[in-house]
N, C-alpha and C positions, 0 to 999 in steps of 0.2 A: 601387371600383377602387383608390382611394388606400390603403385598408387592406390590400389584397392586396399591393401593392408594398412597404408597410411590413413586412408579415409576411415577404415574400421576403428583404428586406434583413436583417431580424433573424435569419432562418434562416441566411443566409450568414455573418453575424457569429458566430453560435453555432458553426457548423462550423469557422470559423477558431480560435475559442477552444478547441474540443474538440481540434483538432490540436495546439495549443500545450500544452494540458493533458496529452495523451498523451506528448508529448516530455518534459515536465517530470517526470512520474511515473516514466518509465522510467529517469531518472537519479537520482531521490531514493531514499535507502536508510534503513532502520531496523535497529536491532540488538536481537536477543533474547538474553537471558542466562539461564543456569541454573547450579546448583551454586555459588552465591555468585560468579558470574563466571568459573568455571573453564571453561565452554563458552560461546562467543559465536557466533551465527549472524547474518550480514548478508544482508538481502533487499531487493530493490527493492520499490516499492509495488505493482508488478504481480505480485510473488511469486517472482521469479527469485532464486535464491541466488547471492550474490556473494562470500561468504566464510564460512569456518568456522575458528574458533580454539579450540584445545584446550590446556589447561594440561598440560605434560609430566608432572606428577605423576599424571595419570590413566592413563598408559600402563603399566599393570601387568597381568599375566595375569589376576589374580583380579578386576579391575574392568571387564571388557569389558561386562557387562550394565549396570553403573552408567553407564558412558560412553555406551552406546546410549540409555539413558533420558534422560541429560542433553542429548544432541544433539536428541532429539525434543522435549524440554521447551523448549530454546532456540529451536528452529524454530517451535514453536507460539506462543511469546512474541513472536517477530519477526512472525509472520503476523498476530497480533491487533493489534499496533502498526501494521502496514501497512494493515490494514483500517480502523482508526480514523483514521489520517492521510488515507487515500484518501477516506473519507466527509467529513472536514472540508474537504478541498480541493474536493470536488464541491459541497458546500454553498456555499463561497465563490464558485465559478464560476457556479452557477445562481442566486445571490442576485439578486433583481430581475426574474427571469423571470416572466412572467404565467402561472404554473402553477395549475390549479384546486386548491382546498383538499384536502389529503390525498394529492395526487399528488406523487411524488418523481421526481427525475431520477437515473439514466436510467430510462426508462419500462419 
């Protein structure tokens, strides 16, 4: 019975930590860049786009396709950084949890 109470308390603590974690990641941002910084995309760790910056030199009629490619590349760069940061934060948060070998959080 004592173990069950301990598990319940640990689950409640984990739920609180998860809520704090969700709040933090919705505020944290990463930037993806392409074209030597001519296009910058800012995303939250949840993947919401918060900003897009385009160098004015790219606004020429003949460079629309290039601009589209640079926007996609910058977005993909930001998304990869967000995933890496999210995984690092998750590992920090779940450090010390008694998870079976090979099991990762979230399940």
